[in-house]
C-alpha positions as CSV (number, residue, x, y, z in Angstrom):
1,M,66.4,86.9,151.1
2,T,67.2,87.9,154.7
3,R,70.7,87.2,156.2
4,E,69.2,84.1,158.0
5,G,67.5,82.9,154.8
6,P,70.7,81.8,153.1
7,K,72.1,80.2,156.3
8,L,69.1,78.1,156.8
9,Y,69.1,77.1,153.1
10,I,72.7,75.9,153.6
11,Y,72.1,74.1,156.9
12,N,69.3,72.2,155.3
13,R,71.5,70.9,152.5
14,I,74.6,69.7,154.3
15,N,76.0,66.6,156.1
16,I,78.7,67.4,158.6
17,N,81.8,65.2,158.6
18,R,82.7,65.1,162.3
19,K,86.2,63.9,161.6
20,T,87.2,66.7,159.1
21,G,84.7,69.4,160.0
22,C,83.7,69.7,156.4
23,W,80.1,70.7,155.7
24,L,79.5,68.4,152.7
25,W,76.8,69.7,150.3
26,A,74.2,66.9,150.0
27,K,72.4,68.2,147.0
28,S,73.6,69.0,143.5
29,I,77.2,68.3,142.7
30,R,78.8,68.9,139.3
31,P,81.1,66.2,137.7
32,D,84.1,68.3,138.7
33,G,83.2,68.0,142.4
34,Y,81.9,71.6,143.0
35,A,78.4,71.9,144.5
36,Y,75.8,74.3,143.4
37,G,72.7,75.8,144.8
38,W,70.2,78.6,144.3
39,D,70.6,82.1,145.5
40,G,67.0,83.0,144.9
41,N,67.6,84.3,141.4
42,Q,70.0,81.8,139.7
43,K,72.1,78.7,140.1
44,C,75.5,79.4,141.7
45,L,78.4,77.7,143.4
46,A,77.4,76.6,146.9
47,H,80.8,77.5,148.5
48,R,80.3,81.1,147.3
49,L,76.8,81.1,148.7
50,A,78.2,79.9,152.1
51,Y,81.0,82.4,152.1
52,E,78.6,85.3,151.5
53,A,76.0,84.0,154.0
54,F,78.4,83.6,156.9
55,K,81.3,86.0,156.1
56,G,79.8,88.7,153.9
57,P,80.4,89.8,150.3
58,I,83.3,88.3,148.4
59,P,85.7,91.2,147.8
60,K,86.0,92.3,144.2
61,G,88.7,90.5,142.3
62,L,89.0,87.6,144.8
63,T,88.0,84.0,144.5
64,I,87.2,81.5,147.2
65,D,89.8,78.9,148.2
66,H,88.8,75.6,149.9
67,L,91.4,75.3,152.6
68,C,90.3,71.7,153.2
69,V,90.7,70.9,149.4
70,V,87.1,69.4,149.3
71,R,85.3,71.1,146.5
72,H,81.8,70.4,147.8
73,C,82.6,71.6,151.4
74,V,80.7,74.8,152.4
75,N,82.0,75.2,155.9
76,P,82.8,78.9,156.1
77,N,85.8,78.2,158.3
78,H,87.3,76.2,155.4
79,L,86.8,79.0,152.9
80,E,89.1,81.9,152.3
81,A,88.9,84.8,149.8
82,V,92.2,85.0,147.9
83,T,93.5,86.2,144.5
84,G,93.2,83.9,141.6
85,E,97.0,83.6,141.5
86,E,97.2,82.6,145.2
87,N,94.4,80.1,144.7
88,T,96.4,78.5,141.8
89,L,99.6,78.4,143.8
90,R,97.8,76.8,146.8
91,R,96.1,74.3,144.5
92,R,99.5,73.2,143.1
93,C,101.0,72.9,146.6
94,K,98.1,70.9,147.9
95,F,98.2,68.6,144.9
96,C,102.0,68.1,145.3
97,K,101.6,67.4,149.0
98,A,98.8,64.9,148.5
99,R,100.9,63.2,145.8
100,L,103.9,63.0,148.0
101,E,101.9,61.6,150.9
102,A,100.4,58.9,148.6
103,Q,103.9,58.0,147.4
104,Q,105.2,57.7,151.0
105,K,102.3,55.4,151.8
106,G,102.9,53.3,148.7
107,L,99.6,54.3,147.1
108,S,100.9,55.5,143.8
């Protein structure tokens, strides 16, 4: 595929949430909330496809964090390459923050 090939593939499979800026994958989504697509050879996670299409190769040893916490978002501005340890720490912080906000609103 050319560099433009993957971008067009992604653009044709998203709905943009104008409020959040998330590019929501509109095709295949797993039960755990992650989206997947096709890289031309095999099925793979859509956020990884998007990162590579718009930002370049994922550095060895790093994983992709969704800064927006939306697992089927593929907006490259919402994706960051981080270590697995950093991703785990961020996930815990995001979960705790969301839980605290829900408690403050009386939702839990």
